[in-house]
C-alpha positions in Angstrom: 15.5 81.8 75.2 16.9 84.3 77.7 20.5 84.6 78.6 21.7 83.0 81.8 22.1 85.4 84.7 25.1 85.6 86.9 24.1 84.8 90.4 27.6 84.3 91.8 29.0 86.1 94.8 31.5 87.9 92.6 28.8 89.2 90.3 26.8 90.5 93.2 30.0 92.1 94.6 30.6 93.9 91.3 27.0 95.2 91.2 27.3 96.5 94.8 30.7 98.1 94.2 29.4 100.0 91.2 26.4 101.2 93.3 28.8 102.4 96.1 31.0 104.1 93.5 28.0 105.8 91.9 26.7 107.0 95.3 30.1 108.4 96.2 30.4 110.3 92.9 26.8 111.6 93.2 27.3 112.8 96.8 30.5 114.5 95.8 28.9 116.3 92.9 25.8 117.4 94.9 28.1 118.6 97.8 30.2 120.6 95.3 27.2 122.2 93.7 25.8 123.2 97.2 29.2 124.5 98.2 29.4 126.7 95.0 25.8 128.0 95.5 26.5 129.1 99.0 29.8 130.6 97.9 28.2 132.6 95.2 25.2 133.8 97.2 26.3 134.3 100.8 30.0 133.8 100.7 31.9 131.3 102.9 33.7 133.7 105.2 32.8 136.6 107.3 34.5 139.9 106.6 38.1 140.3 108.0 37.1 143.1 110.3 34.3 141.0 112.0 36.8 138.1 112.3 39.2 140.4 114.1 36.6 141.7 116.4 35.4 138.2 117.2 32.5 136.2 115.8 30.7 136.1 119.2 30.2 139.8 119.2 29.7 140.3 115.4 27.5 137.3 114.6 25.7 136.6 117.9 25.9 139.9 119.8 27.4 138.2 122.9 30.8 138.4 124.6 32.3 135.0 125.2 34.9 136.2 127.7 34.6 139.3 129.9 38.0 140.7 130.6 
């Protein structure tokens, strides 16, 4: 004989809550790993000199404002 299954609303809610929690944890772990990989390979910031000069000029070769 098999055990009786819980088909109540509360049982379904618990199953879905666990799935949502697992999805949130999984997404957080994958995002953190991607963040660290980018940080270790390319870095997350431009050099300070380029930041001072302006990212339009250093990254794109364009001037945003002509003064």
